[in-house]
LOGUPA-946355 format. One record per residue: residue number from 1; residue in three letters; z, y, x of N, C-alpha, C in turn. Coordinates in nm, 4 decimals. Example, Ala and Ser with C-alpha at 12.3 -4.5 7.8 and 13.67 -1.06 7.14 Angstrom:
BEGIN
 gugu tidren     n_up  n_north   n_east    ca_up ca_north  ca_east     c_up  c_north   c_east
    1    ALA   0.7800  -0.5690   1.3190   0.7800  -0.4500   1.2300   0.7800  -0.3300   1.3200
    2    SER   0.7080  -0.2250   1.2850   0.7140  -0.1060   1.3670   0.7870   0.0030   1.2900
This chain:
BEGIN
 gugu tidren     n_up  n_north   n_east    ca_up ca_north  ca_east     c_up  c_north   c_east
    1    MET  -2.2769  -6.9454 -21.7776  -2.3597  -6.9192 -21.9242  -2.2882  -6.8768 -21.9991
    2    LYS  -2.2692  -6.8334 -22.1343  -2.1404  -6.8055 -22.2639  -2.2205  -6.9199 -22.3344
    3    THR  -2.1015  -6.9805 -22.3834  -2.0844  -7.0668 -22.4752  -2.1272  -7.0491 -22.6505
    4    SER  -2.1892  -7.1589 -22.6755  -2.1914  -7.1853 -22.8434  -2.3271  -6.9878 -22.8660
    5    ILE  -2.3760  -6.9685 -22.8072  -2.4904  -6.8902 -22.8159  -2.6354  -6.9701 -22.7962
    6    HIS  -2.6422  -7.0571 -22.7985  -2.7566  -7.1259 -22.7354  -2.8202  -7.2566 -22.8722
    7    PRO  -2.9153  -7.2430 -22.8544  -2.9642  -7.3412 -22.9234  -2.9401  -7.5145 -22.9122
    8    LYS  -2.9456  -7.5755 -22.9871  -2.8960  -7.7519 -22.9462  -3.0182  -7.7874 -22.9096
    9    TYR  -3.0681  -7.8805 -22.7780  -3.1776  -7.9057 -22.7372  -3.1661  -8.0562 -22.7840
   10    TYR  -3.2974  -8.0347 -22.7816  -3.3546  -8.2265 -22.8341  -3.3675  -8.2514 -22.7538
   11    PRO  -3.3526  -8.3747 -22.6670  -3.4161  -8.4237 -22.5399  -3.5404  -8.5098 -22.5405
   12    GLU  -3.5756  -8.5720 -22.6708  -3.6154  -8.6419 -22.7401  -3.6833  -8.5739 -22.8492
   13    ALA  -3.7437  -8.4800 -22.8650  -3.7709  -8.3984 -22.9929  -3.9474  -8.4846 -23.0376
   14    LYS  -3.9696  -8.5324 -23.1202  -4.0967  -8.5883 -23.1469  -4.1986  -8.5183 -23.1679
   15    ILE  -4.3217  -8.4550 -23.0760  -4.4170  -8.4123 -23.0990  -4.5551  -8.4169 -23.1749
   16    THR  -4.6563  -8.3893 -23.2820  -4.6995  -8.4151 -23.3568  -4.8173  -8.3300 -23.3451
   17    CYS  -4.9453  -8.3726 -23.3260  -5.0604  -8.3024 -23.3311  -5.1540  -8.3430 -23.4237
   18    ALA  -5.2315  -8.2262 -23.4736  -5.2578  -8.2518 -23.5952  -5.4307  -8.3365 -23.5999
   19    CYS  -5.4550  -8.3909 -23.4368  -5.5296  -8.4611 -23.4390  -5.4750  -8.6025 -23.4450
   20    GLY  -5.3340  -8.6130 -23.4856  -5.2229  -8.7245 -23.4976  -5.1465  -8.7939 -23.3422
   21    ASN  -5.2010  -8.7237 -23.2949  -5.1365  -8.8074 -23.1477  -4.9553  -8.7720 -23.1502
   22    THR  -4.9009  -8.8052 -23.1595  -4.7474  -8.7881 -23.0981  -4.6399  -8.8359 -22.9567
   23    PHE  -4.6154  -8.7421 -22.9381  -4.5183  -8.7402 -22.7800  -4.3992  -8.7139 -22.8266
   24    ILE  -4.3297  -8.7144 -22.7547  -4.2062  -8.7077 -22.6773  -4.1917  -8.5974 -22.6043
   25    ALA  -4.0723  -8.5161 -22.6203  -4.0917  -8.3917 -22.5115  -3.9101  -8.3239 -22.5831
   26    GLY  -3.8739  -8.2372 -22.4598  -3.7746  -8.2228 -22.4424  -3.7889  -8.0828 -22.6066
   27    ALA  -3.7131  -7.9551 -22.6630  -3.7238  -7.8816 -22.7194  -3.6413  -7.8317 -22.8518
   28    THR  -3.5980  -7.7075 -22.8522  -3.4917  -7.6873 -22.9123  -3.4885  -7.7497 -23.0940
   29    LYS  -3.6272  -7.7938 -23.1640  -3.5680  -7.8639 -23.3030  -3.6346  -7.9942 -23.2352
   30    GLU  -3.6040  -8.0752 -23.3599  -3.6176  -8.2286 -23.3813  -3.7261  -8.2288 -23.3528
   31    GLU  -3.8542  -8.2019 -23.4328  -3.9979  -8.2474 -23.4889  -4.0349  -8.1043 -23.5181
   32    LEU  -4.1431  -8.1128 -23.3504  -4.2819  -8.0200 -23.3934  -4.4208  -8.0666 -23.3598
   33    LYS  -4.4372  -7.9413 -23.5248  -4.6303  -8.0123 -23.5517  -4.7060  -7.8757 -23.4326
   34    VAL  -4.8071  -7.9248 -23.3768  -4.8414  -7.8624 -23.3020  -5.0589  -7.8880 -23.3452
   35    GLU  -5.0626  -7.7766 -23.2906  -5.2437  -7.7488 -23.3779  -5.3205  -7.8716 -23.2486
   36    ILE  -5.3077  -7.8368 -23.1190  -5.3941  -7.9700 -23.0693  -5.2950  -7.9445 -22.9241
   37    CYS  -5.3522  -8.0789 -22.8621  -5.2850  -8.1634 -22.7644  -5.3746  -8.1599 -22.6699
   38    SER  -5.3311  -8.1820 -22.5473  -5.3946  -8.2356 -22.3766  -5.4929  -8.3727 -22.4577
   39    LYS  -5.4608  -8.4331 -22.6104  -5.5846  -8.5845 -22.6515  -5.7103  -8.4554 -22.7011
   40    CYS  -5.7074  -8.3632 -22.7797  -5.7822  -8.3205 -22.8243  -5.8569  -8.1953 -22.7659
   41    HIS  -5.7755  -8.1462 -22.6265  -5.8351  -7.9761 -22.6409  -5.9513  -7.9421 -22.5329
   42    PRO  -6.0218  -7.9251 -22.5666  -6.1820  -7.9045 -22.5227  -6.1468  -7.9157 -22.3377
   43    PHE  -6.0749  -7.8553 -22.2843  -6.0601  -7.8510 -22.1223  -5.9960  -7.9995 -22.0844
   44    TYR  -5.9036  -8.0902 -22.1559  -5.8955  -8.2396 -22.0556  -6.0308  -8.2754 -22.1004
   45    THR  -6.0502  -8.3443 -22.2120  -6.2119  -8.4123 -22.3501  -6.3292  -8.4088 -22.2305
   46    GLY  -6.3272  -8.2688 -22.2160  -6.4827  -8.2146 -22.1631  -6.5938  -8.1619 -22.3078
   47    GLN  -6.5334  -8.2222 -22.4188  -6.6239  -8.2272 -22.5347  -6.6537  -8.0636 -22.5312
   48    MET  -6.7696  -8.0112 -22.5982  -6.7723  -7.8435 -22.6678  -6.6955  -7.8645 -22.8196
   49    LYS  -6.6359  -7.7980 -22.8389  -6.6483  -7.7207 -23.0061  -6.5652  -7.6092 -22.9864
   50    TYR  -6.5669  -7.5615 -23.0919  -6.4538  -7.4396 -23.1472  -6.3042  -7.5076 -23.1709
   51    ILE  -6.2742  -7.4477 -23.1603  -6.1145  -7.4345 -23.2059  -6.0229  -7.3009 -23.2646
   52    ASP  -6.0159  -7.3229 -23.3650  -6.0816  -7.2159 -23.5040  -5.9078  -7.2056 -23.5758
   53    THR  -5.7749  -7.1210 -23.5117  -5.7108  -7.0843 -23.5513  -5.6872  -6.9919 -23.5900
   54    ALA  -5.5832  -6.9853 -23.7469  -5.5804  -6.8806 -23.8439  -5.7517  -6.7666 -23.8728
   55    GLY  -5.8576  -6.8771 -23.8763  -5.9756  -6.8033 -23.8693  -6.0318  -6.6982 -23.7784
   56    ARG  -5.9738  -6.7206 -23.6964  -6.0623  -6.6313 -23.5517  -6.2027  -6.6178 -23.5615
   57    VAL  -6.2868  -6.7162 -23.5428  -6.4261  -6.7558 -23.5923  -6.5049  -6.6622 -23.6891
   58    GLU  -6.3947  -6.6875 -23.8119  -6.4649  -6.6444 -23.9569  -6.4456  -6.5124 -23.8932
   59    ALA  -6.3173  -6.4544 -23.8374  -6.3138  -6.3549 -23.8161  -6.3895  -6.2484 -23.7466
   60    PHE  -6.4300  -6.3116 -23.6311  -6.5801  -6.2642 -23.5767  -6.6894  -6.2425 -23.6336
   61    ARG  -6.7028  -6.3614 -23.6965  -6.8519  -6.3160 -23.7236  -6.8564  -6.1936 -23.8267
   62    ALA  -6.6972  -6.2025 -23.8540  -6.7729  -6.0842 -23.9972  -6.7446  -5.9212 -23.9481
   63    LYS  -6.6999  -5.9635 -23.8680  -6.6525  -5.7697 -23.7732  -6.7661  -5.7393 -23.7434
   64    ARG  -6.8908  -5.8947 -23.6360  -7.0758  -5.8149 -23.5988  -7.1238  -5.7921 -23.7189
   65    LYS  -7.0858  -5.8769 -23.8554  -7.1991  -5.8427 -23.9284  -7.1275  -5.7086 -23.9919
   66    GLY  -7.0316  -5.5906 -23.9961  -6.9826  -5.5115 -23.9838  -7.0598  -5.4377 -23.9288
   67    ALA  -7.1020  -5.4483 -23.8164  -7.1342  -5.3775 -23.6701  -7.2252  -5.3079 -23.6877
   68    SER  -7.3480  -5.4521 -23.7535  -7.4768  -5.4438 -23.7712  -7.5252  -5.3427 -23.8522
   69    GLY  -7.4462  -5.2525 -23.8913  -7.4751  -5.1710 -24.0357  -7.5248  -5.0437 -23.9523
   70    LYS  -7.5778  -4.9678 -24.0482  -7.6054  -4.8572 -24.0307  -7.4968  -4.7270 -23.9084
   71    VAL  -7.5726  -4.7314 -23.8087  -7.4474  -4.6337 -23.6776  -7.5190  -4.4815 -23.7266
   72    VAL  -7.3951  -4.4438 -23.8062  -7.3893  -4.2943 -23.8249  -7.3155  -4.2333 -23.7103
   73    SER  -7.4561  -4.0968 -23.6550  -7.3909  -4.0002 -23.5321  -7.2616  -3.9515 -23.5737
   74    LYS  -7.2446  -3.9135 -23.4471  -7.0986  -3.7507 -23.5227  -7.1470  -3.6405 -23.5658
   75    LYS  -7.2595  -3.5766 -23.4995  -7.3604  -3.4943 -23.5934  -7.3367  -3.5499 -23.7339
   76    GLU  -7.4390  -3.6335 -23.7571  -7.4191  -3.7143 -23.9768  -7.2810  -3.6888 -24.0047
   77    LYS  -7.1080  -3.7358 -23.9521  -7.0275  -3.7423 -23.9846  -6.9506  -3.6340 -24.0071
   78    ARG  -6.9966  -3.5073 -23.9144  -6.9524  -3.3516 -23.9436  -6.9998  -3.3314 -24.0426
   79    GLN  -7.1293  -3.3936 -24.0767  -7.1869  -3.3398 -24.1751  -7.2123  -3.3544 -24.3258
   80    MET  -7.1448  -3.4647 -24.3704  -7.1444  -3.5489 -24.4697  -6.9714  -3.5392 -24.4881
   81    LYS  -6.9306  -3.4974 -24.3745  -6.7733  -3.4327 -24.4796  -6.7674  -3.2978 -24.4073
   82    LYS  -6.8545  -3.1953 -24.3972  -6.8883  -3.0655 -24.4652  -6.9342  -3.0396 -24.6256
   83    MET  -7.0301  -3.1168 -24.6661  -7.0698  -3.1414 -24.7567  -6.9820  -3.1614 -24.8684
   84    LYS  -6.8729  -3.2587 -24.7890  -6.8350  -3.3519 -24.8935  -6.6582  -3.2277 -24.9619
   85    LYS  -6.5929  -3.1441 -24.8871  -6.5566  -3.0113 -24.8676  -6.6122  -2.9278 -24.9715
   86    ILE  -6.7709  -2.8899 -24.9713  -6.8476  -2.7946 -25.0022  -6.8160  -2.8403 -25.2071
   87    LYS  -6.8666  -3.0053 -25.2022  -6.8368  -3.0398 -25.3243  -6.7166  -3.0385 -25.4298
   88    GLU  -6.6343  -3.0091 -25.3260  -6.4780  -3.0464 -25.3870  -6.4148  -2.9119 -25.3803
   89    ASP  -6.4608  -2.8185 -25.3185  -6.4688  -2.7157 -25.3727  -6.5793  -2.6387 -25.5025
   90    ARG  -6.6107  -2.6593 -25.5135  -6.7128  -2.6348 -25.6195  -6.6454  -2.6979 -25.7557
   91    GLU  -6.6202  -2.8350 -25.7261  -6.5325  -2.8575 -25.8341  -6.4238  -2.8369 -25.8843
   92    ARG  -6.3452  -2.7356 -25.8165  -6.2092  -2.6866 -25.8493  -6.2494  -2.5962 -25.9520
   93    PRO  -6.0983  -2.5508 -26.0563  -6.1102  -2.4362 -26.1093  -6.1299  -2.2977 -26.0483
   94    GLU  -6.1647  -2.2221 -26.1025  -6.1372  -2.1033 -26.0462  -6.0230  -1.9778 -26.1045
   95    SER  -6.0246  -2.0276 -26.1788  -5.9126  -1.9504 -26.2589  -5.8247  -2.0750 -26.3396
   96    LEU  -5.6782  -1.9623 -26.3479  -5.5621  -2.0596 -26.3818  -5.6057  -2.0935 -26.5046
   97    THR  -5.6807  -2.0083 -26.6008  -5.7225  -2.0759 -26.7001  -5.8009  -2.1686 -26.7116
   98    GLU  -5.8884  -2.2497 -26.6736  -5.9635  -2.3396 -26.6308  -5.8765  -2.4578 -26.5632
   99    LEU  -5.7616  -2.4277 -26.5111  -5.7125  -2.5188 -26.4492  -5.5953  -2.5819 -26.5411
  100    ARG  -5.5632  -2.5021 -26.6652  -5.4859  -2.5599 -26.8033  -5.5617  -2.6121 -26.8303
  101    LYS  -5.6987  -2.6149 -26.8678  -5.8072  -2.6572 -26.9175  -5.8275  -2.8269 -26.9219
  102    VAL  -5.8360  -2.8154 -26.7727  -5.8291  -2.9502 -26.6972  -5.7066  -3.0052 -26.6961
  103    LYS  -5.6055  -2.9837 -26.6769  -5.4730  -3.1087 -26.7456  -5.4999  -3.0673 -26.8874
  104    LYS  -5.4441  -3.0122 -26.9489  -5.4572  -3.0343 -27.0913  -5.5725  -3.1475 -27.1524
  105    VAL  -5.6653  -3.1585 -27.1027  -5.8070  -3.2824 -27.1517  -5.7717  -3.3984 -27.0318
  106    LYS  -5.7028  -3.3872 -26.9395  -5.6750  -3.5234 -26.8833  -5.5399  -3.5992 -26.9078
  107    LYS  -5.4330  -3.5212 -27.0214  -5.3305  -3.5716 -27.0791  -5.3903  -3.5608 -27.2241
  108    GLU  -5.4760  -3.5726 -27.2543  -5.5253  -3.6250 -27.3977  -5.6342  -3.7379 -27.3705
  109    THR  -5.6617  -3.7538 -27.2588  -5.7799  -3.8952 -27.2113  -5.6277  -3.9694 -27.2213
  110    LYS  -5.5091  -3.9628 -27.1311  -5.4463  -4.0520 -27.0831  -5.3790  -4.0832 -27.2183
  111    LYS  -5.3189  -4.0065 -27.3076  -5.2924  -4.0503 -27.4407  -5.3443  -4.1508 -27.4894
  112    LYS  -5.4502  -4.1436 -27.4456  -5.5677  -4.2423 -27.5795  -5.5427  -4.4318 -27.5017
């Protein structure tokens, strides 16, 4: 085992849970704070409750809400993409003089 590369080990580290339970265990930090322990975990307590870590329940609900929107088929997506491209082509200037006019108008609006 190499020397001086390993973190310091604390055999009596204090671990504090969000529910208020504290206990002693070995760790590489003197004090740890955890979100859930054996006193409040549903598996050990037998109670049904949601453990929401970092908003996972809300993220899941938002994801389901977004999925319930209108379903667009591949054919419709292709059609929409084609129409968008046609629209962009129609809006594009056809000659160099038109392009210069467009650029000139954009510069003037930026200055204002």
